[in-house]
VOBAKOL-892297 format. One record per residue (C-alpha): residue number from 1; residue in one letter; x, y, z. Coordinates in nm, 4 decimals, decimal comma. Layout:
<nodes>
resi	resn	x	y	z
NUM	A	X	Y	Z .
...
</nodes>
This chain:
<nodes>
resi	resn	x	y	z
1	M	3,2264	-1,7381	-2,8669 .
2	S	3,2163	-2,0690	-3,0962 .
3	S	2,8791	-2,2192	-3,2667 .
4	S	2,8967	-2,4621	-2,9889 .
5	T	2,8321	-2,1930	-2,7306 .
6	Y	2,4632	-2,2131	-2,5908 .
7	I	2,2513	-1,9963	-2,3664 .
8	F	1,9971	-2,1848	-2,1274 .
9	L	1,6624	-2,0286	-1,9808 .
10	F	1,4572	-2,2488	-1,7493 .
11	T	1,1305	-2,1513	-1,5818 .
12	I	0,9380	-2,2802	-1,3400 .
13	G	0,5517	-2,1979	-1,1994 .
14	P	0,2954	-2,1593	-1,1489 .
15	V	0,4004	-1,8538	-0,9139 .
16	Q	0,1660	-1,6537	-0,7858 .
17	S	-0,0736	-1,9307	-0,7217 .
18	F	0,1703	-2,1739	-0,5844 .
19	I	0,3013	-1,9132	-0,3418 .
20	A	-0,0474	-1,6652	-0,2503 .
21	Q	-0,2714	-1,9292	-0,2106 .
22	A	-0,2320	-1,9447	0,1587 .
23	R	-0,4566	-1,9584	0,5002 .
24	K	-0,1545	-1,9481	0,7038 .
25	T	0,1949	-1,6976	0,7218 .
26	A	0,3721	-2,0728	0,7063 .
27	D	0,1632	-2,1780	0,4017 .
28	F	0,3189	-1,8543	0,2434 .
29	Y	0,6596	-1,8751	0,3893 .
30	A	0,6721	-2,2282	0,2131 .
31	G	0,5347	-2,1876	-0,1173 .
32	S	0,7626	-1,9349	-0,1839 .
33	R	1,0740	-2,1407	-0,0476 .
34	M	0,9646	-2,4716	-0,2253 .
35	L	0,9975	-2,2802	-0,5847 .
36	S	1,3828	-2,1546	-0,4585 .
37	D	1,4423	-2,5021	-0,4001 .
38	L	1,2955	-2,6700	-0,6625 .
39	V	1,5096	-2,4010	-0,8592 .
40	D	1,7812	-2,4301	-0,7193 .
41	T	1,8093	-2,8142	-0,7837 .
42	A	1,7989	-2,6996	-1,1513 .
43	I	2,1030	-2,4735	-1,1079 .
44	K	2,3315	-2,7814	-0,9390 .
45	V	2,1917	-3,0015	-1,2080 .
46	F	2,2983	-2,7366	-1,5058 .
47	Q	2,6268	-2,6626	-1,3081 .
48	T	2,7433	-3,0334	-1,2945 .
49	H	2,7458	-3,0675	-1,6521 .
50	T	2,9951	-2,7245	-1,7047 .
51	G	2,7044	-2,4578	-1,6884 .
52	K	2,7911	-2,1359	-1,5609 .
53	V	2,4869	-1,9698	-1,4137 .
54	I	2,4470	-1,5941	-1,5351 .
55	F	2,1273	-1,4762	-1,3802 .
56	P	2,0577	-1,5092	-1,0677 .
57	N	2,4086	-1,5284	-0,8535 .
58	P	2,3319	-1,8904	-0,7690 .
59	E	2,4730	-1,8250	-0,3681 .
60	N	2,1301	-1,6218	-0,2883 .
61	K	1,9589	-1,7969	-0,0337 .
62	A	1,6464	-1,6964	-0,1980 .
63	K	1,6034	-1,7346	-0,6340 .
64	P	1,3276	-1,6443	-0,8288 .
65	N	1,1722	-1,8982	-1,0357 .
66	R	1,3878	-1,8753	-1,3559 .
67	F	1,7752	-1,8832	-1,4168 .
68	L	1,9719	-1,7961	-1,7000 .
69	G	2,3064	-1,9960	-1,7759 .
70	I	2,5581	-2,0722	-2,0395 .
71	I	2,7061	-2,3752	-2,1650 .
72	E	2,9763	-2,4535	-2,4268 .
73	N	3,0632	-2,8094	-2,6107 .
74	H	2,8045	-3,0147	-2,4407 .
75	T	2,7176	-3,3123	-2,7034 .
76	D	2,3377	-3,3507	-2,5990 .
77	L	2,1629	-3,0390	-2,5413 .
78	R	1,8022	-3,1747	-2,5132 .
79	K	1,8772	-3,4515	-2,2914 .
80	L	2,0796	-3,2481	-2,0445 .
81	G	1,7220	-2,9949	-2,0381 .
82	Q	1,5180	-3,3440	-2,0137 .
83	D	1,7462	-3,4270	-1,6996 .
84	I	1,7451	-3,0983	-1,5401 .
85	E	1,3460	-3,1182	-1,5343 .
86	H	1,3468	-3,4638	-1,4697 .
87	A	1,5522	-3,3860	-1,1064 .
88	V	1,3435	-3,0939	-1,0396 .
89	R	0,9995	-3,2911	-1,0428 .
90	E	1,1814	-3,5928	-0,8851 .
91	K	1,2626	-3,3247	-0,5949 .
92	F	0,9224	-3,2235	-0,5516 .
93	R	0,7867	-3,5543	-0,5449 .
94	I	1,0706	-3,6381	-0,2646 .
95	M	0,9279	-3,3036	-0,0968 .
96	A	0,5556	-3,4685	-0,1323 .
97	E	0,6778	-3,8574	0,0645 .
98	K	0,8525	-3,6506	0,2944 .
99	A	0,5563	-3,4069	0,3745 .
100	L	0,3988	-3,7401	0,4229 .
101	E	0,5753	-3,8740	0,6829 .
102	N	0,6427	-3,5476	0,8703 .
103	A	0,2243	-3,5625	0,8995 .
104	K	0,2659	-3,8957	1,0258 .
105	I	0,0146	-4,0198	0,6950 .
106	T	0,0900	-4,3772	0,5863 .
107	Q	-0,1857	-4,4433	0,3730 .
108	K	-0,1862	-4,1757	0,0295 .
109	P	-0,5013	-4,1294	-0,0755 .
110	A	-0,6201	-4,2270	-0,4367 .
111	G	-0,5265	-3,8739	-0,6202 .
112	F	-0,1915	-3,7669	-0,4410 .
113	D	0,0327	-3,8618	-0,7006 .
114	G	-0,1942	-3,6398	-0,9837 .
115	Q	-0,1978	-3,3623	-0,8301 .
116	I	0,1737	-3,3847	-0,7377 .
117	E	0,2739	-3,4837	-1,0846 .
118	N	0,0466	-3,2369	-1,2414 .
119	Q	0,1557	-2,9176	-1,0517 .
120	L	0,4745	-2,8091	-1,1683 .
121	E	0,4711	-2,5697	-1,5432 .
122	I	0,8549	-2,6377	-1,6103 .
123	F	1,0058	-2,4870	-1,9293 .
124	W	1,3313	-2,4655	-2,1089 .
125	L	1,5327	-2,3418	-2,3854 .
126	F	1,8792	-2,3609	-2,5288 .
127	E	1,9723	-2,0546	-2,7933 .
128	P	2,2605	-2,0775	-2,9883 .
129	V	2,5218	-1,7867	-2,9235 .
130	E	2,6443	-1,6764	-3,3133 .
131	G	2,9964	-1,5299	-3,2581 .
132	D	3,0375	-1,3246	-2,9848 .
133	N	2,6572	-1,1808	-3,0414 .
134	F	2,5454	-1,2658	-2,6953 .
135	R	2,2897	-0,9682	-2,7019 .
136	Q	2,0962	-1,0681	-3,0190 .
137	A	2,1141	-1,4685	-2,8672 .
138	Y	1,9631	-1,3450	-2,5404 .
139	Q	1,6720	-1,1284	-2,6971 .
140	N	1,6103	-1,4679	-2,9311 .
141	I	1,5746	-1,6737	-2,5962 .
142	E	1,3171	-1,4190	-2,4199 .
143	K	1,1299	-1,4039	-2,7401 .
144	N	1,0940	-1,7804	-2,8405 .
145	M	1,0218	-1,8520	-2,4473 .
146	G	0,7889	-1,6206	-2,3980 .
147	G	0,5858	-1,7729	-2,7349 .
148	I	0,6301	-2,1435	-2,5738 .
149	K	0,4487	-2,0161	-2,2771 .
150	N	0,1716	-1,8639	-2,4748 .
151	V	0,0872	-2,2211	-2,6191 .
152	R	0,1677	-2,3880	-2,2998 .
153	P	-0,0106	-2,7734	-2,2887 .
154	F	-0,1948	-2,9135	-2,0095 .
155	K	-0,3610	-3,1745	-1,8877 .
156	Q	-0,7273	-3,1982	-1,8131 .
157	I	-0,7791	-3,3106	-1,4794 .
158	F	-1,1550	-3,4645	-1,3320 .
159	E	-1,2294	-3,4021	-1,0044 .
160	R	-1,5318	-3,3765	-0,8142 .
161	G	-1,6144	-3,3247	-0,4618 .
162	R	-1,4982	-3,0849	-0,1670 .
163	K	-1,1720	-2,8715	-0,2597 .
164	C	-0,8969	-2,7716	-0,0633 .
165	S	-0,9255	-2,4958	0,2230 .
166	V	-0,5812	-2,3125	0,1061 .
167	D	-0,6121	-2,3445	-0,2987 .
168	G	-0,9804	-2,3717	-0,3840 .
169	E	-0,9032	-2,5280	-0,6867 .
170	K	-0,8180	-2,9172	-0,6174 .
171	N	-0,9618	-3,1863	-0,4325 .
172	A	-0,9440	-3,1956	-0,0916 .
173	L	-0,7742	-3,5581	-0,0050 .
174	F	-0,6565	-3,4661	0,3706 .
175	Y	-0,9056	-3,3996	0,6636 .
176	R	-0,9255	-3,3366	1,0141 .
177	K	-1,2908	-3,4001	1,1506 .
178	K	-1,4413	-3,1114	1,3795 .
179	E	-1,5190	-3,1563	1,7782 .
180	N	-1,8710	-3,3121	1,6515 .
181	R	-1,6630	-3,6260	1,4757 .
182	Q	-1,9129	-3,6017	1,1598 .
183	F	-1,7392	-3,6879	0,8116 .
184	P	-1,7378	-3,3738	0,6177 .
185	A	-1,9515	-3,3044	0,3521 .
186	H	-1,8840	-3,3483	0,0006 .
187	L	-1,5559	-3,4768	0,0929 .
188	N	-1,4447	-3,7667	-0,1243 .
189	R	-1,4808	-4,0715	0,0648 .
190	D	-1,0839	-4,1943	0,0048 .
191	A	-0,9823	-3,8771	0,2073 .
192	V	-0,7512	-3,9547	0,4663 .
193	E	-0,8228	-3,8393	0,8024 .
194	V	-0,5061	-3,6834	0,9832 .
195	Q	-0,4771	-3,7663	1,3477 .
196	N	-0,2240	-3,6796	1,6368 .
197	I	-0,1363	-3,3285	1,4477 .
198	S	-0,1477	-3,0023	1,6159 .
199	D	-0,4682	-2,7677	1,5742 .
200	V	-0,1418	-2,5037	1,4763 .
201	L	-0,0288	-2,7240	1,1737 .
202	F	-0,3876	-2,8585	1,0578 .
203	A	-0,6771	-2,6867	1,2264 .
204	K	-1,0112	-2,8890	1,2866 .
205	G	-1,2828	-2,8776	1,0153 .
206	E	-0,9496	-2,8272	0,7465 .
207	A	-0,9146	-2,9838	0,4181 .
208	L	-0,5942	-3,0516	0,2307 .
209	S	-0,5302	-3,1460	-0,1342 .
210	A	-0,2235	-3,2858	-0,2037 .
211	V	-0,0261	-2,9705	-0,2817 .
212	S	-0,1186	-2,7960	0,0356 .
213	L	-0,0461	-3,0550	0,2324 .
214	V	0,3439	-3,0436	0,0932 .
215	K	0,3780	-2,6852	0,1837 .
216	R	0,2084	-2,7248	0,4746 .
217	F	0,4374	-3,0145	0,6361 .
218	Y	0,7379	-3,0041	0,4184 .
219	Y	0,9491	-2,7102	0,6432 .
220	R	0,7679	-2,8726	0,9578 .
221	D	1,0926	-2,8155	1,1747 .
222	I	1,1058	-2,4382	1,0613 .
223	S	0,8512	-2,2155	1,2500 .
224	F	0,7524	-1,8516	1,1090 .
225	P	0,5024	-1,6494	1,3318 .
226	S	0,1628	-1,6323	1,2481 .
227	T	0,0227	-1,2876	1,1606 .
228	A	-0,0215	-1,2082	1,5233 .
229	G	0,3252	-1,2928	1,5593 .
230	I	0,3883	-0,9618	1,3789 .
231	A	0,1415	-0,7626	1,5141 .
232	T	0,2527	-0,8531	1,8504 .
233	L	0,6214	-0,8131	1,7296 .
234	N	0,6669	-0,4807	1,8956 .
235	A	0,6169	-0,6263	2,2202 .
236	A	0,7960	-0,9576	2,1899 .
237	Q	1,1115	-0,8692	2,4166 .
238	Q	0,9225	-0,7090	2,6810 .
239	L	0,6875	-1,0281	2,6854 .
240	N	0,9579	-1,2924	2,7130 .
241	E	1,0980	-1,0686	3,0661 .
242	L	0,7114	-1,1248	3,2003 .
243	P	0,7075	-1,4166	3,4308 .
244	E	0,3257	-1,4056	3,3920 .
245	F	0,3769	-1,4513	3,0110 .
246	N	0,5712	-1,7378	3,0534 .
247	T	0,3601	-1,9344	3,3070 .
248	Y	0,0661	-1,8142	3,0446 .
249	K	0,2193	-1,9204	2,7505 .
250	S	0,3171	-2,2864	2,9064 .
251	L	0,0006	-2,3882	2,9269 .
252	F	-0,0374	-2,4164	2,5664 .
253	G	0,2508	-2,6307	2,4917 .
254	G	0,3153	-2,6878	2,1265 .
255	E	-0,0458	-2,5411	2,0473 .
256	W	0,0998	-2,1895	2,1336 .
257	D	0,0299	-1,9081	1,9092 .
258	E	-0,0184	-1,5491	1,9627 .
259	R	-0,3551	-1,5318	1,8844 .
260	F	-0,4175	-1,6292	2,2495 .
261	L	-0,2466	-1,2539	2,3839 .
262	Y	-0,5955	-1,1293	2,2426 .
263	E	-0,9495	-1,2414	2,4910 .
264	E	-1,1317	-1,2838	2,2366 .
265	N	-0,9717	-1,6143	2,1567 .
266	L	-1,0049	-1,7644	2,4835 .
267	T	-1,3142	-1,9532	2,3861 .
268	E	-1,3909	-2,3330	2,3659 .
269	K	-1,3677	-2,3262	2,0046 .
270	E	-0,9911	-2,2358	2,0607 .
271	I	-0,9415	-2,3844	2,3931 .
272	P	-0,9921	-2,7113	2,5349 .
273	Q	-1,2707	-2,7103	2,7879 .
274	D	-1,0200	-2,8998	3,0466 .
275	K	-0,7759	-2,5927	2,9665 .
276	L	-0,9934	-2,2963	2,9561 .
277	N	-1,0887	-2,1717	3,2776 .
278	E	-0,7492	-2,1915	3,4074 .
279	A	-0,6024	-1,9993	3,0738 .
280	K	-0,8829	-1,7253	3,1645 .
281	K	-0,7422	-1,7194	3,5107 .
282	Q	-0,3563	-1,6709	3,4047 .
283	Y	-0,4812	-1,4437	3,1379 .
284	A	-0,6483	-1,2304	3,3850 .
285	E	-0,2639	-1,2288	3,5633 .
286	L	-0,0893	-1,1217	3,2176 .
287	S	-0,3474	-0,8376	3,1641 .
288	K	-0,2287	-0,7168	3,5345 .
289	A	0,0877	-0,7381	3,4085 .
290	L	0,0356	-0,6005	3,0759 .
291	S	-0,1229	-0,3064	3,1963 .
292	K	0,1738	-0,2093	3,5115 .
293	N	0,4769	-0,2542	3,2239 .
294	N	0,2505	-0,0748	2,9558 .
295	I	0,3354	-0,3376	2,7175 .
296	K	0,0681	-0,2496	2,3978 .
297	L	-0,0253	-0,5379	2,2205 .
298	Y	-0,1721	-0,4309	1,8420 .
299	K	-0,4083	-0,6124	1,6164 .
300	Y	-0,2858	-0,4582	1,2728 .
301	Y	-0,0062	-0,5783	1,0806 .
302	A	0,1682	-0,4862	0,7327 .
303	L	0,2208	-0,6864	0,4718 .
304	L	0,5526	-0,5641	0,2000 .
305	V	0,5792	-0,6265	-0,1620 .
306	F	0,8238	-0,4790	-0,4106 .
307	D	0,9599	-0,5237	-0,7452 .
308	G	1,2033	-0,3857	-0,9161 .
309	D	1,0932	-0,1175	-1,2171 .
310	R	1,1935	-0,2239	-1,5524 .
311	M	1,3237	-0,5516	-1,4797 .
312	G	1,3102	-0,6990	-1,8096 .
313	K	1,5132	-0,4112	-1,9790 .
314	I	1,7144	-0,3379	-1,7038 .
315	L	1,8205	-0,7235	-1,7606 .
316	S	1,8068	-0,6973	-2,1071 .
317	G	2,1044	-0,4205	-2,1242 .
318	A	1,8145	-0,2014	-2,2991 .
319	Y	1,9851	0,0888	-2,1222 .
320	L	2,3304	-0,0357	-2,1590 .
321	D	2,5712	0,1303	-2,4226 .
322	T	2,5956	-0,1512	-2,6985 .
323	S	2,9793	-0,1549	-2,7141 .
324	R	2,9461	-0,3059	-2,3449 .
325	N	2,9421	-0,6849	-2,2467 .
326	L	2,5621	-0,7891	-2,1678 .
327	Q	2,6903	-1,0991	-2,0161 .
328	E	2,9537	-0,9504	-1,7896 .
329	Y	2,6971	-0,6876	-1,6964 .
330	Q	2,4376	-0,9126	-1,6061 .
331	K	2,6546	-1,0967	-1,4087 .
332	H	2,7565	-0,7828	-1,2361 .
333	L	2,3922	-0,7137	-1,1689 .
334	S	2,2946	-1,0732	-1,0754 .
335	Q	2,5709	-0,9800	-0,7819 .
336	L	2,4369	-0,6971	-0,6612 .
337	L	2,1008	-0,7844	-0,6364 .
338	G	2,2189	-1,0788	-0,4615 .
339	N	2,3818	-0,8951	-0,2193 .
340	Y	2,1039	-0,7026	-0,1342 .
341	A	1,8746	-0,9595	-0,1105 .
342	K	2,0500	-1,1023	0,1700 .
343	R	2,1239	-0,7206	0,3280 .
344	A	1,7024	-0,7000	0,3017 .
345	T	1,6615	-1,0117	0,4983 .
346	D	1,8597	-0,9260	0,7844 .
347	I	1,7385	-0,5373	0,7537 .
348	V	1,4230	-0,6849	0,8629 .
349	K	1,4906	-0,9346	1,0839 .
350	S	1,7892	-0,8231	1,3047 .
351	A	1,6267	-0,4447	1,3076 .
352	G	1,3249	-0,6172	1,4404 .
353	Y	1,0682	-0,5071	1,1913 .
354	G	0,9541	-0,8428	1,0868 .
355	Q	0,9886	-1,1011	0,9121 .
356	A	1,1020	-1,1957	0,4977 .
357	I	0,8887	-1,4503	0,3508 .
358	Y	1,1316	-1,3797	0,0075 .
359	A	1,4407	-1,1396	-0,0713 .
360	G	1,5157	-1,2119	-0,4424 .
361	G	1,6909	-0,8663	-0,5175 .
362	D	1,5126	-0,7326	-0,7477 .
363	D	1,1569	-0,8425	-0,5259 .
364	F	1,0915	-0,9070	-0,1863 .
365	V	0,7810	-0,9944	-0,0042 .
366	G	0,7776	-0,9876	0,3708 .
367	F	0,5402	-0,9214	0,7349 .
368	I	0,6339	-0,6033	0,8866 .
369	N	0,5165	-0,4991	1,2665 .
370	L	0,2831	-0,1826	1,1983 .
371	E	0,4843	0,0431	1,4677 .
372	H	0,8269	-0,0505	1,2257 .
373	L	0,6683	-0,0109	0,9136 .
374	F	0,7451	0,3232	0,8302 .
375	E	1,1132	0,3310	0,9722 .
376	A	1,1455	-0,0623	0,7227 .
377	L	1,0438	0,1073	0,3890 .
378	K	1,2551	0,3968	0,4307 .
379	T	1,5580	0,1699	0,5632 .
380	L	1,4495	-0,1027	0,2323 .
381	R	1,4342	0,1760	-0,0136 .
382	K	1,7401	0,3615	0,0752 .
383	S	1,9719	0,0605	0,1022 .
384	F	1,8565	-0,0598	-0,2543 .
385	E	1,9008	0,3145	-0,3984 .
386	T	2,3200	0,2878	-0,2827 .
387	E	2,3690	-0,0782	-0,2744 .
388	V	2,2312	-0,1781	-0,6040 .
389	N	2,1614	0,1513	-0,8543 .
390	Q	2,4173	0,3404	-0,7639 .
391	A	2,6663	0,0805	-0,7364 .
392	L	2,5157	-0,0341	-1,0882 .
393	Q	2,5516	0,2989	-1,2206 .
394	K	2,9072	0,3804	-1,0905 .
395	Q	3,0308	0,0389	-1,3201 .
396	Y	2,7543	0,0192	-1,5948 .
397	P	2,5344	0,3805	-1,6314 .
398	L	2,1762	0,3310	-1,7676 .
399	V	2,0934	0,6009	-2,0659 .
400	E	1,7919	0,5999	-2,2571 .
401	D	1,7593	0,9181	-2,5056 .
402	N	2,0961	1,1128	-2,3453 .
403	R	1,8841	1,1169	-1,9563 .
404	P	2,0447	0,8757	-1,7090 .
405	V	1,8103	0,5752	-1,6122 .
406	N	1,8035	0,4966	-1,2508 .
407	F	1,7244	0,1402	-1,1668 .
408	T	1,4169	0,1696	-0,8581 .
409	F	1,1608	-0,0080	-0,7188 .
410	S	0,7290	-0,0137	-0,6643 .
411	A	0,5820	-0,1362	-0,3689 .
412	G	0,2956	-0,2275	-0,2307 .
413	V	0,1557	-0,1922	0,1422 .
414	C	-0,1380	-0,4019	0,2699 .
415	I	-0,2354	-0,3360	0,6876 .
416	A	-0,4672	-0,5546	0,7957 .
417	H	-0,6002	-0,7140	1,0684 .
418	Y	-0,4395	-1,0178	1,2140 .
419	K	-0,7793	-1,2089	1,1783 .
420	T	-0,8040	-1,0735	0,7814 .
421	P	-0,8033	-1,4176	0,5717 .
422	L	-0,4450	-1,3734	0,4446 .
423	G	-0,5214	-1,4424	0,0633 .
424	V	-0,7275	-1,0789	0,0609 .
425	V	-0,4200	-0,9426	0,2184 .
426	I	-0,1725	-1,0682	-0,0298 .
427	K	-0,4047	-0,9855	-0,3271 .
428	T	-0,4219	-0,6603	-0,1934 .
429	A	-0,0653	-0,6022	-0,1328 .
430	K	0,0317	-0,6822	-0,4579 .
431	K	-0,3060	-0,4896	-0,6032 .
432	M	-0,1102	-0,1640	-0,4419 .
433	E	0,2373	-0,2745	-0,6115 .
434	D	0,0724	-0,3199	-0,9202 .
435	K	-0,1138	0,0972	-0,8962 .
436	A	0,2065	0,2045	-0,7825 .
437	K	0,3782	0,0954	-1,1397 .
438	N	0,0650	0,2052	-1,3090 .
439	E	-0,1190	0,4771	-1,1187 .
440	G	0,2172	0,5974	-0,9792 .
441	N	0,4315	0,6108	-1,2759 .
442	R	0,6853	0,3357	-1,1261 .
443	N	0,9534	0,4252	-0,8383 .
444	A	0,5966	0,4873	-0,6156 .
445	L	0,4476	0,3239	-0,2773 .
446	G	0,1037	0,1740	-0,2719 .
447	I	-0,0559	0,1605	0,0529 .
448	A	-0,4089	0,0481	0,1372 .
449	V	-0,5705	-0,0196	0,5135 .
450	L	-0,8205	-0,3004	0,5208 .
451	K	-1,0207	-0,2177	0,8564 .
452	R	-1,1777	-0,4977	1,0302 .
453	S	-1,5051	-0,3311	0,9882 .
454	G	-1,4625	-0,3686	0,5929 .
455	E	-1,4143	0,0175	0,5437 .
456	Q	-1,0786	0,0759	0,3426 .
457	H	-0,8241	0,3296	0,2636 .
458	E	-0,5923	0,3562	-0,0304 .
459	T	-0,3017	0,5773	-0,1300 .
460	V	-0,0293	0,5666	-0,4053 .
461	L	0,2494	0,8300	-0,3784 .
462	K	0,6353	0,8722	-0,5001 .
463	W	0,9148	0,8208	-0,2855 .
464	E	1,0490	1,1286	-0,3818 .
465	K	1,4602	1,1762	-0,3012 .
466	D	1,5770	1,0343	-0,0016 .
467	T	1,2006	0,8341	0,1020 .
468	G	1,0954	1,2023	0,1130 .
469	N	0,7196	1,1111	0,1596 .
470	I	0,7306	0,8432	0,3928 .
471	T	0,9489	1,0423	0,5968 .
472	R	0,6481	1,2902	0,5435 .
473	M	0,3936	1,0289	0,6421 .
474	Q	0,5931	0,9459	0,9546 .
475	E	0,5913	1,2744	1,1107 .
476	I	0,2526	1,3540	1,0423 .
477	T	0,1416	1,0160	1,2509 .
478	Q	0,3572	1,1515	1,5164 .
479	A	0,2236	1,4645	1,5246 .
480	L	-0,0853	1,3243	1,5672 .
481	Q	0,0339	1,0976	1,8554 .
482	N	0,1826	1,3993	2,0263 .
483	D	0,0995	1,7606	1,9031 .
484	F	-0,2226	1,7559	1,7301 .
485	S	-0,6010	1,6240	1,7135 .
486	D	-0,7210	1,4676	1,4548 .
487	T	-1,0338	1,7132	1,3818 .
488	W	-0,8875	1,8888	1,1059 .
489	I	-0,8644	1,5853	0,8689 .
490	K	-1,2125	1,4981	0,9038 .
491	N	-1,2860	1,8992	0,8771 .
492	T	-1,0503	1,9423	0,5689 .
493	E	-1,2448	1,6593	0,3925 .
494	Q	-1,6103	1,7830	0,4749 .
495	E	-1,5248	2,1090	0,4070 .
496	F	-1,3521	2,0294	0,0236 .
497	A	-1,4640	1,7349	-0,0828 .
498	L	-1,6837	1,9066	-0,3333 .
499	M	-1,4913	2,1596	-0,4734 .
500	T	-1,2515	1,9204	-0,6912 .
501	D	-1,2455	1,8863	-1,0634 .
502	Q	-1,3232	1,5865	-1,2469 .
503	N	-0,9244	1,4721	-1,1949 .
504	N	-1,0039	1,4700	-0,7941 .
505	E	-0,7546	1,8242	-0,7461 .
506	I	-0,8448	2,1304	-0,5913 .
507	Q	-0,9821	2,3878	-0,8571 .
508	S	-0,7105	2,6100	-0,9114 .
509	N	-0,9024	2,9393	-0,8438 .
510	I	-0,9662	2,8030	-0,4909 .
511	L	-0,6354	2,6788	-0,4259 .
512	E	-0,5125	2,9602	-0,2160 .
513	I	-0,8548	2,9706	0,0294 .
514	F	-0,7816	2,5469	0,0285 .
515	K	-0,4153	2,6338	0,1589 .
516	Y	-0,5187	2,8800	0,4120 .
517	E	-0,7798	2,6693	0,5683 .
518	L	-0,5800	2,4004	0,6072 .
519	K	-0,3505	2,5531	0,7907 .
520	R	-0,6248	2,7401	1,0422 .
521	L	-0,7700	2,3901	1,0854 .
522	L	-0,4490	2,2786	1,2436 .
523	G	-0,3848	2,5947	1,4805 .
524	R	-0,7391	2,4844	1,6301 .
525	S	-0,6753	2,1538	1,6372 .
526	S	-0,3119	2,1958	1,8132 .
527	L	-0,3048	2,0942	2,1882 .
528	G	-0,0948	2,3836	2,2638 .
529	C	-0,1146	2,7342	2,2597 .
530	N	0,2794	2,8570	2,3032 .
531	K	0,5406	3,0003	2,0285 .
532	N	0,6485	2,6742	1,9720 .
533	D	0,3142	2,5201	1,9140 .
534	K	0,2520	2,7522	1,6251 .
535	N	0,6350	2,6436	1,5372 .
536	K	0,4617	2,3080	1,5001 .
537	V	0,1994	2,3817	1,3160 .
538	N	0,3635	2,5682	1,0464 .
539	N	0,6068	2,2906	1,0527 .
540	L	0,3275	1,9971	0,9976 .
541	Y	0,1765	2,2723	0,6874 .
542	D	0,4770	2,2539	0,5332 .
543	E	0,5251	1,8855	0,5051 .
544	L	0,1255	1,8704	0,4362 .
545	Y	0,1546	2,0739	0,1257 .
546	L	0,4503	1,9210	-0,0043 .
547	L	0,2601	1,6239	-0,0010 .
548	F	0,0000	1,7576	-0,1453 .
549	C	0,1820	1,8934	-0,4525 .
550	S	0,3653	1,5350	-0,5166 .
551	L	0,0331	1,3701	-0,4908 .
552	G	-0,0290	1,5862	-0,8048 .
553	Y	-0,3216	1,8104	-0,6272 .
554	D	-0,4909	1,4905	-0,5931 .
555	F	-0,7152	1,5901	-0,3366 .
556	E	-0,8713	1,2346	-0,3008 .
557	K	-0,5221	1,0647	-0,2298 .
558	F	-0,4480	1,3175	-0,0162 .
559	I	-0,7572	1,2567	0,2229 .
560	Q	-0,7133	0,8598	0,1657 .
561	M	-0,3077	0,9462	0,2514 .
562	L	-0,4143	1,1483	0,6021 .
563	H	-0,6948	0,8797	0,6838 .
564	I	-0,3922	0,6115	0,6660 .
565	C	-0,2070	0,8171	0,8912 .
566	Q	-0,4742	0,8206	1,1174 .
567	F	-0,5583	0,4861	1,1432 .
568	I	-0,1681	0,3755	1,2524 .
569	N	-0,1728	0,6312	1,4476 .
570	R	-0,4827	0,4975	1,6467 .
571	K	-0,3019	0,1339	1,5845 .
572	T	0,0075	0,2020	1,7770 .
573	K	-0,0742	0,4525	2,0506 .
</nodes>
């Protein structure tokens, strides 16, 4: 490489706040897709100037908030960087204008342009490649980018008044009145009322900032299932075959949402008075059809997030033989992750597990139907192992201190009621992902259950070989459905909760007693008494003890894991 060769790093943010600030699943999806589309705009401008993208694979449908490229013999790098940034900001401005059009808003309120212009945080950097030392140039550009972000500039914006219902930070510039038709309190008098719009898109009483409005309306033509839609996804095909369901659904027209599958939502607050009586009548007929056809409607769903472990070191080639070509290695890794991203999206959708929000290869966000949670976890993890880790190691073995290093991922799952605020669910799922990386020491899974009552359960466990621990949790849940009552869980907790040490581990001098008592309690809760049932007791005990050992003999994590299995069983019966 000559001295006229440069690598280019481009990043755009904010990421977490922009994506995670959501009241609806559609907000969540739109934030993720919008960042992906903006990065795609930057990539295309870079490519038109003969730049070549190294990471991610530019063919990926979903892209992370950054890309790495290389360019040769360009005469004005500063102007190129400025042109790329300008194109991205212009794309976002066009998105904002399109959102106004989709929302049928002709009057732009004061402050709209300011919120749009100040939303994006864009950083870019060129680094020369001296000789053939691409590796050193890459290390330099990552270090320098980190330094730039640490002293990031910002503009002070003075806003007072009611804040956005979605982000809670920016002034609300658009609103819909409630039924009483009163002007919302503390709202800026320049705010624009949005009329003649579906309650599904913009609820009465809601107030949105410019950025939240763009997220809500730019992708208006793309439908995304609600949390109730994810919770009832297991019954979707059966429902569509019921005449009673189609008749009931037609009452709502464009206002239809799966939350109306639950009788608790048939109220004047949710349904106009002139339709309410007919809706209740049709719902009664639908209920009979559901019971007759044994169709179960669940109220809980799961949000799954996962992220590649040690991704920074993996991408930088920290575990790669220094004699290997880092640039070619990064391209190969990019290709593998791009292929897996497509595969992960297809796995979730085609198998009916749920709906992906974002699949970038090394990271994933998606909603999963509770009935399919275990199968989705196992399939996604096994696919990553074979299609990314093993495929990467075959061509580029990763080693540290003469020991192989596997490319793994850690995941967080939050199981929640469809009415639980989505922002809380997102934060909890991310928290469990962080716990999987820290408490679980990576290559692990953190699961949390947020009950409607406010009670919570959470645990962290290793995947183990061939996702063995997920299979064990699945078998425990199935055993509770078919062969055992769940009384043994409560009894085990009551008997041994006070017999743990300061690390929540069963004291070594009573470990044998614990093992004996666990098997005895299982036998007492068995729903049968023949020889085959005794084998089921022994088999379940073996799986439980393997899980207990895998959890490091941590009794609290073990009991929490059992409560999660118990909960999933009760909510998917």
